[in-house]
N, C-alpha and C positions, 0 to 999 in steps of 0.2 A: 299709784306708784306701785310697783312691783317688789317684792322682796330684796332683790340686789340693790335697786335704787335706794331702797330704805336703808338699806346697810351702808352703802356708800355715803349717802346724806349723814346719817348720824356718826360715822368716823370723821367725816368733815368737820360736823358741827363740834365735836368734842376734842378734836386736834387741832383743826385749823391750817394753818400754814405749817405746821410741824410735819404734815402727811407730805412725803415724797410721791408715794404713788401706791395705789390699790388695783389688786390683781385678782383674778380668779385661778383656781387650780383644781385639780380633783376630777371628778366625773364630768364637770363642765366643760373642761378642755380637752378629756381625754376621748370623748366619743359621746357626750350627752348625758343628760341626768335620767336616771332611773326614777321608779317610783319611791324607792327607801334611800336615794340619795341625798347627802348633804349638799349644801350651797356652800363651798369651800373657798374663803377669802383670806389673802394675805394683804398686810399693811405694812409698807416699811415707812419709817418714821425717821425724824432728824436727831431725836432724843427719847430717853425713857418718860414715861406717863409719871405725873404725881399721883396721889391717893385719890383726890377729888376727880380727877380725869378718868381713873380706873372705875371708880363706882359709877360714875355717868354712863361710860361705855357698857360696863355691865348690866345697869340698869335699863338700858336701850335695846340692848340684845335679848333679855329676859322677855321684852315685850314685843318682840318682832320674828323670834326664833320657835320653833318646835310645835309640837300637838297642843300646847295650853293656847296657842295663837291660831289654831287651824293653819298652820304654816310648815314648810320644809325647815328642817334643824338646820341652823347656820353653824358652821365651824369658823371662827376668825382667830388668826393670828397676827399677833404685831410683833414686828421687829426692829432694832435700832440699825440704821444702815451701817454705822462705824463698829457695830460689835459683831457684823456678819462679812463686811469687806474692809479688809482681806478676810477670806474664808477660814476658821478655823474650827476645830472639832474638838469636844463637841460644842455646837454652836449654842447660843443663849437667845431664848425668846423672851420679849418682854411680858406678854398678855397672851392669853390662849382662852377663848369660848368654845365649850362645846356642850351639846345637850347631856351627854352621860354625865356630866359634872353639875346638872341643874340642881340637885338635891343639896349638894354643898355650896352652892351660891345663895340659895334661898336661905340657907342656914346661916349666912353671913360671911362665907368664905369671899375673897377678893382676889382675882388672879394677880400674880407675882412674877418679876423677873425669875426665870430658871432655865437650867439647861434642856435642851429640848433637841435630842437626835433627829426625832422626826422632821425636823427642818430641812435636812438633806434632802429626802424623797420630796416633801413640799416644795422646796424652791426649784429642783430638779423638773416637776410638774409643771410649775408655773412660767419657769423660762421657756419649755417646749411649748407650751400653751400659745404663747404670745397673745395675751387677751387682758391689756389694761383696761380697768373700768374707769380709772383716773390717774393722770401723769404719765410720764415718758414710758417707753418699751423697758420691761423688766432688765433686758441685758444691757442697759445703760447704768442700771441702779446697782446690780448684784452681779458678782462673778459665778461661773458654773461651778458645781461642786465636784471636786473629784470622785473619780469612779469608786475608788477604794473606800472613801467616806460616805458613799451612798451605800455599799454594801454594809460596811460596819453598822449604818443606821438601820437599816432595814433588818439586820438580825439581831440588833440589841432591843429590839422590842417583843422578841419572842417570850422571854421568860412573864412579862407583863400580859401578855395575849392569853398564856396558859392560865394565868389567875382567874381570868374572867371568862374561861371557856364555857362553864357551866350556865353563867349567867348572859352570856351574849354569844352563844354557838354560832349564830348564822355569820356573824361580822368576824369573829376569829378563824373560821375557816376559811373564809374568803380572803382574809387577810394573809393566812398562812399560803395559800395558794398564790397569791400575789407575790410574796417573799420568794416563794420557789421559782416562780416566773422571772423575776427580777435578777436571781442569781444565775438562772441559766441564759438568758437572753440579753440583759444588760438593759432591758427595757422595762418602764413601768407603763401596764395597762390598766384597763377599768376592771373592776372586780369580776364582772362576769366574763369578760375575756380571758383573764387569768385562771378563772375556774373552767373554762373550757380547754385551754392549754394545759392545765393540771389532770383535768378528766380524760384527756387522750392519753396520757403515760401512766396512769393508775390502772392496776389490775380491777376486775369486774368487782370483787369484793369490798374493796375500799371506794367505790364511786357513789353510792348512794346517799352518804352523807352530805358530800358536797353537792351533788346534783340537786337534794333538798335546798341546802343553803343558796344556792343560785336562784332557783326559783322562786324562793321567799323574796330574795333581793329584787328580782324582776318584777314579781307580782303586787307584795304586801307594801302596805304603808309601814312608817318607820317604827312605829311600837308593836306591830304584830310580829310574832314568832311562834310556831308549833312545832313539836316534834313527837313523835311517836315513842313508845318504849323501845320498840325495836330499833328505829333509827337512833335513838339515844345510846344504845349498848354499842353501836357500830361506831359512834364518834372517836371515842379514845382510839381505837386501833387504827383509824383514817388518819388521825392526827399522828400518832408514832410513824407511819409510814411517810408522810411527806415530811415530818421533821428527820427520817433518816436520810430522803432526799437531799434536804437543805444542808444536813452535816456533809453529807459526801460532797456536796458542790465547794462547800468551804474548806475543805482540806487539800 
């Protein structure tokens, strides 16, 4: 059984008939998984999970996701249909699992319902991908996200990304490139395609950090990231330039 099938089986075993549908999004539907890509899964449920269900789903994901299991990272999001349809901003998510939170999970944290602006681009990708793993087409389950809320959501994540720039440089630079691309084109693309778009518009002196981030994304496993001192010194000027372009498009 492959990892996606394992994830669908786990969700069904925990939530049973409460699952309306399970859907792929992210790189899987935008252009194919890269070596460092997560398996991104959206689950639409009829109701919020109770504590026992949360712990069961978390425990199952810790056992099938990420490098401890010699597997791709799984990012799994659960939403309650009635809390997303009709759409309102910021949307609320019922459960979020991601490998970047593994330390917190292993220390006893359990995902709880919380506002999740990132659901706007997530649902937009899932709707565009048209890839149900289980259940009806997502277009029958959730409504499209208004374009204004999509833009609000991708911009809302900028402060948090800046906080993790030093520790997760590759993904932060690629995400900033994707934010810039989305604001300029109205489309959500893969991280490497967004990097290509941004590189074509950056002056030469600001290209090397993003070129390196793109290459790491295409070539390396999830946990691998290496930066020379010279490249590190160029990261912040690159970010400042990209954020200036994003600010220009926001005004």
